[in-house]
N, C-alpha and C positions, 0 to 999 in steps of 0.2 A: 410392458411394465413401466409405469410412470410415477408411482408413489413410493416413498421410502419405506412405508409400512409393508409393502409387498416383498421387500428384501429380507434375507435371513441375517438381520443385524441383531447383536445382543441388545437386551432390554435397555441397558444404560445409554446406548447410542441412540436408540429410538426415542428415549425420553429427552435427550439433548436436542435431537433434531426437532422435536415438537416444541420444546422450550424456545428454540431459536426462530420458530415460525416457519421452518422449511416444510413444505407440503409436497407439491409435485416436483419431480426432478427436472433439472435443466437438460437439454439434449446431450451435453457432454457427460453429465452425471448418469443419465440413462444408458449411454453407450459404454462408458468406461467402468463405472462402479461394479456392475455385475461380473465383468471380466476380471477385475482386480480381486473381488471377493472369491472368485473361483481359483485364484492363484496363478492366473495367466499374466504374461508380460503384455504391456499395453503401449502402443505408440499412438499418442493422441494429439490431434491438431485442432485447436480452438482459439478464438480470439480472447483478448483480455476481458475479464469480467464475466466469463461464461459459467463460473461455478466449479472450475476444475479443482480448486483447493479442497473443497468439501468432498469431492469424489475420491481423491487419493487419501485424504485424512481419515475418512470413515473406513476405508479398506485397511489402512495401517493399524487403526485402533481395534478393528474387528479381529485381526490376526494376532494382536499383542497378548502376551501372557504377563500381566502386571505382577504376578507373584515371583517371577524369575527376574532377579536383579542383573540385567545385562542389556547392552545396547542392541536393540532388535531391528530398528529402522533408521535410515539415514535419508534426509531430504536435502538436496543441494539447490541453492538459489543464486542468482547472479548478484544480488545486492543485499545489504543489511536491511533496508526497508522492507523488501519482499520477505526476507527470512523472518523478520519480526512479525509481519502480518500473518504469515503461514503459522508461526508458533502460536500466535493468539487464537487463530481459528482452530487449531488442533486442541488447544487447552479448553476452548469453549465446548467443543464436541466431546471432550473427555470428562466434563464436569461431573457426570453421574457415574463414572467408572473409577472405582477406588484405586489410589496409589499409583497413578500414572505420572511419570516424571518426563517432562519435555524440556529440552535445553537448547537455547539458541547460541550458536558459536560463530561469531562474525569478526572480521578484522575492523580496524579503525578504533578499537577500544583496548584497554589494557588486557593482557592475556592472563594476569594473575588471578582475578576472580573466576575465570573460566577453568583454570587449572584446579582451583579449590573446589569448584562444582563437580569436577570429574573424579574426585576422590570417592564419590558415591555415584556410580554409573547411572545415567538416564536410560529410559526405555527408547526414547526417540530424540535424535539430534537433528536440528535444522540449522544449516550453516552455509557459509560462502566457501568456494573451493580453496582460496588462499589460506584462510584460517584453519580449515580442516587439514590441509597439507602440513601446515606448521605443527599442529597437534599430533599428527601421525609421525612426523619427524622426531618429536619429543617422546614418542612411544607412550602416550598417555590416553590414546583413544583406540581401544581395541575393537577391531571390526570383524573378528572371527565369528561372532554370534549374529551378525546382521542377516536378516531374512528378506528385507525389502529395501530397495533403493529407489528414490524418486528424483528425477532430474526435472525441476520446475523451470519453465521459460528457458528451455535448453538453447533455443536460437540466440537469446540474449547472452547467455554464458559464452557461446562460441564467438559472438560479435565482440565481446569484451576480452577475448584472448585466453579464455579458460579451458580450451579444448585439451591441452596437454595435462593440466591439473586434474580435470575430470577423469581422463583416461587412467592416470596414475592411481587415483582414489578407487575407481571401479576395479582395477586389478588387485587391490588389496582386500576386496570383499569376497565372500564365498562364491564360487562359480554357480552354485545352485540357487542363488538368491532370485527373488522376483524383482524385475526392473520395470518401472513406469517412466516413460519419456513423454513429457508434455511440452508442446511448442506451438507458438502462434503461427509460425511459418514452417515450410518444409524444404529448406535448401539442401543441396547434395551432401553437405557435411553432416546434417542430421541423419540422413539415410545411411551414411557410412557408419556413424556412431551406433545406430540401431543394429546394423548388420554385425558389428563387432561384439556388442555387449548384450544383445537381447536374444531370447530363445523363442522363435516362432511367434513374434508379437502379434496381437490382434490390433489392427489399425482402426482407429475411431476418428472420424473427421466430421467436424461441425462447420458448416459454411461460414467462412471468415468475413463475408461482406456484411456491413452494417446496414440495417433497415433505414432506407431513406425517409420513411414516414416517422421514424423515431428520432433520428439525428439529422438536423438541417445544417447544411454547410454553405457558408458564404465566403467569397474571396474578394479581397480589396487590393488595388494597386497602390502601394505606399512606398516611397523611397526611404532609405534607412534613417536619415535625420528626422523624418516626420513621424516615425513609428511610435515614439512615446506619447506624442499628442494624440495620435490616432487611437491608441489603447484607452487613453483617458476619455475621449469622446464616445467610444463604444461602450465603456463601462457606464458612463452617464446615461446613454441612450437606453441600454438594456436593463440596468439596475439588477444584476444577477445576485441571488442569495449567496452564491460562492462561484469563484472562477479560477481555473487553473491555467496559467500562461506558460507555454513551453518556449524556451530559448535554446539555441544551439550551443552557446558557450557560457561559462561561469561569469565572464566579464559582462555579457549582456544581461544576465540575471541580476547582478549587483547594480548595474547602471539603471535598469528599468525599475527595480524595486525602489531605489533611491528617488527616481523621478516621480513615481506614483505616490510615495509617502510625502514628498515635498508638496504635493497637491492635496494632501489630506486623506489619501486612500489607506485603509487598514490592510496593508500588504506585507507579506513576509517572503523571504528568499530561501530556497532549498537548493544547495549545490554540494559538490564533493569536498569542499574545504571545511564544512561544518564537522565538529566532532559528534560522537554518538548522542550525547545528551542534548546538544543543540538541535540535532535532527529530530529527536523524539519530541522535544518541546515545540518545535515548529509544526510538526505534523499534528500534534495534539491540539494546538490552537486553531489550526485550519479546520480540522475535523469537527471541533466542538462549536464553531461559529464565532470565535474570538477574532478571527481575521477573515475578511471576505475574499481576499485575493492571495493566491500563492504563485510565485514566479519560480520556475524550476527548470533544470536541465532534464533531459530524457532519462538519463541513468539515475539521477537522484530521485525521480518520481516513481521509479519501479517499486511496486508493492504498496503504493498509495491506494487505500481503499475507502473512498467516500461514497456512501450509499446513494446519495442524491446530489450529483454534481451537474447543475444545469448548463454550465458554459465552459468551453475550452477556447483559448485563443492561441493560435500558432503564430508566434512573433516573427518567425521566418520559416520557410518550408525546409524540412530536413532533406538531406541528400538521398535518403533511402525511403522508398515508398512504404516499406513495412513499418518503419518508425512512424510514419504519418498514420497508418492504420492503428498503431498502438495509441497514438495521441487521441484520436477521435473516439477510441474505445473507452476512454476514461469517463465519458458522459453517455447518457442514454442507456443506463443500466437498469436491469430488473423491471423493464416495462416503462421506465421514466422517459420523458422526452429530453432532448439535449440540443444544443446549438454549438457549432464550431465556426469560429471566425478566423480566417487565414489572411495574414498580411504578407504581401509579395512585392518585392522591388523589381525593377527592370532587370538587374543582373541575376535575379533568382528565378526568372521565368522558365529557364531551361529545365529546372527540376520538376516542373508541373506535368510534363508528359508522362513520367512514370507514375506520379500520384493519380493523374486522371485515369490511367489504365487500371490502377489498383481499385479506384472507386467504381469503375465500370459505367461511367457516365460523364456527360459534359460538365465542366466547371461552371458554377453560377457566380458571375461577377456582380458586385454591388458597388454603390457609391457610399463613401463615408458620410456620417451624419454632419460632420463639421462642427465648429465651435458654437454653432447656433444652439446646440444641445447644452443648455445652461443649468440643467438639473444638478444638484449636489451629488457627489460620489456616494455610493451606498455605504452606510455606516455599519460597523459590526454590531450584532445584536447581543453578543455575550462578551464577558471578560473572564479570564482564567485565574483562579487562585491555586497556588502551589502549597501543598501540605507536606512538611518534611517528615513523613512517616508512610510506610507502605506495607506490602504483604509480609515482609520479615518482622514487622511490628504487630502482626495479627490484625491489621486494620482492614476493615471491609467497607464496601460502598455504603452499606446500610448505616455504619457508624457516622460517616460524613453526612449523609442525608439527615440522620436524626439530629445531629448537632445544628445543622442549618435550619431545619424546620422547628427545632426546639428553642435553644437559647438565642439564635440569630433571628428568629421570628419570620423566616421566609416561607412563602407558599411553595409547595412542591413544583408548581408550574414555573417558578422563577429559577429553578435549578436544572441545569442541563446535564451534559455527558460527564460521567466520572470515570477517569482513567487511573487505574491502580498499577504501580510498578513496585519493584522490590523494596525500594527505600523512600519512595515519595508517591504522592497522589496529586492529580490535577482535577479540578472541578470547575465546570463552566457555570457562571452566574449571570443572570440577565443584567445588562449594563446599568439599568436604572437603580439596582440595589446592590451592585458589586462592592461599592465602598462600605456600605452598611454591613454586608456579610464579612468583609475583610476585618473590619474593626471588631465585630462581635466574636468571630472565631479566634482572633488574636487575644481576646480577653477571657475567653471561656476554655473549657476542657473538652477533649475528645477521648472517649473511653477512660475517663477519670484522670487524665493527665494533660498538662500544657504541652502543646505542640506548636512549633514555629510555623507561621503562615505567611506567605508572601503573595504579591499581586503582580500579574502580568498586565501591561497596557501596551497595545500596539499604537504608539503615538506618531504623529506626523514628524517627518525629519526636517531638519533645518535646510533651507535652500543653500545650495553651494554658490559661492561667489564666482562670477564669470572671470575667466583668466584674462589678464591684461594683454 
């Protein structure tokens, strides 16, 4: 069985699958989805980007009774970014199924709006363990009707210290629930968690190794003080449409982003000190092409879903080989080719033994292009406009598209991705006409009323003065 149409899915889900362009199932979907639809517990191991979210989302929606107002499914994720991404995919798959309410409940933002949302119970909650525990302690999140629980990226949740929280949450759900456990790796703690909370799970394993023909990896010997210049040279040489750079610490993220922007790169930073809105806006701009480079910590980049990400740079090797596998798994998705560039200093060489073992082959060392690569840094193709209205204002992507192709006079090809949130919308506009679109939207009406419009520009940073 390889096609979604061969499954016993409700018509609304089959329609959504077709609308999203899904045809043949990925290996993890072919292995896990039929088992989940049959009501069995599943212990699935697959790499990042394997299509696991659609596998469990379709199963949750197929089992859901939208006419019953109760919390029926709970999905736990390690980070807000991943929870938001999972929520979006569930909503996309539920678009032709009436009255399905999906709610994301994560920390790092005010709890008040979430408490207000819980006055009308959702059918599916996607959240982080800490915030779910908080809401359970307040007795505002009833779990007695939960029929299915999914632990997404369970290995990362354990790495982040959420094991105790996850266990406490699971103990408050009905014992007869269905439990799906999805993990990129299979450490002993995952096996123990499965043994305690799953009932005769069906194990589904998809080979975690990345295809060497799809993802090319190069390693460069670079000392710490030379790494910012090395990144600039590599960006000039390869001119990637988009590039995700992983750093091990927030300080490195900030410093490298500053250095890149001082040299004119359209670069943004993603780390744990950003609030929820800053995170969302950063991810929106990177995904829609308004920034060519995103510098991030590993935890902050969890849940980042860029369909075509041609390049990843590992600014320094992680201490854990599994983290390296996650990093390279951000590129080379869905049949696309990808390149991973790894910068390694002398004191970091000892970390490569575990990484080399995880890759299953010898490391390919290269020489840096050097400053002879004088090409300009890749410029962003798009700019983002922020519209201060969203789903709560009954705003639709078609309304924005109509205003831009109508009064603003833009061609449809000059308009990129439109992201709609509860109270605001973001639209990517080709850089050459972004100012024109901004002025026109600010002077015209959308859905018959004036709406505030603002403009994002990823501008170069001022150079820092050298310390005396």
